[in-house]
C-alpha positions, 0 to 999 in steps of 0.5 A: 758541895755535891749539889752546887758542883751539879748544878754548875754542871748542868748550866755549863752543859746547856750553854754548851749544847747549843754550840756543840750541835753546831760543831756537829752539824758542820762538821757532819757536812765537811766531811760529807759535802754530797749530802747537802745542798751547798751550791750559792745563789750569785748575784752580780752588779756594778755600783758608781764610786768615784774615780781614781780610788787606791785605799780598798778600806776607801773602796769597801767603805764606798762599797758599804756605804752605796750599797744596803746589803754589803756588809762584812770584813775586808780580805783578800785585796789585789792593787794592780794598776787596772783594777782593786780588787777585794773580797768582803766578808760575812759567813755564809757571804762572800762579796767579791768586789773589782773596782775600775779607778779609769771608771769608778766603776765597783763590780760586786759579786755576791755569793750566798750559800745559805744556812750551811755555808754560814754553819761552815764558815763560822766553824773555821772563823777564828780569832778576836780580831774582826771589824764586824761587831758581831764576829766579836760577840761570836769569838767571845761566845767561843772561848766562854764555850771553851772555858765552859766544856773544860769546866764540865770535864772538871765538874764532872770529874769531882761528881764522879769521884764523889759517888762511889756507887757510880765508878763503874757505871763510868768506867763503863760509859769512858771505855764506850765513849773511849770506842766510839770516839776511836773509831769516828777518827778512823772512819774520818780519816779512810774517808779522803786522802 
């Protein structure tokens, strides 16, 4: 039984490692933003659409159909008498669209934040209810990693208790881990307001 649990433990750890590294890198970026160049590359352009559109979903679909590089999830819709504004998002890229119904012109301002910006947005991305299939896959993978981490802890505790000789080393490592975690949490809280 020990060998089976050990193999499951190693598989779960290997599966989770890439995700944990991504979350560590993005957490360091958020805590120490001055260490990273996060200035986005901004481009602007106009796109001709039909006049007098009022539905933000129709406008967003027409913008995505008319422009090969604009893809993502619709958010922040604001409808006014003179314009319809919205954002079309993918992690690391924001397309701000301002549509003028009187002229049918959609002004698109695209901000691309690069790899660190993408990691930052993936760190904050939540939920399963996304329009983009890639984000649904991301959400499912994050859920699997969360379950894998729980099983990793359970299998680790099981293996620790079955090996009598290694309990002292395990207790020492656990104490060191707790001390380091408390120090890091304290340092993060002292970082800013």
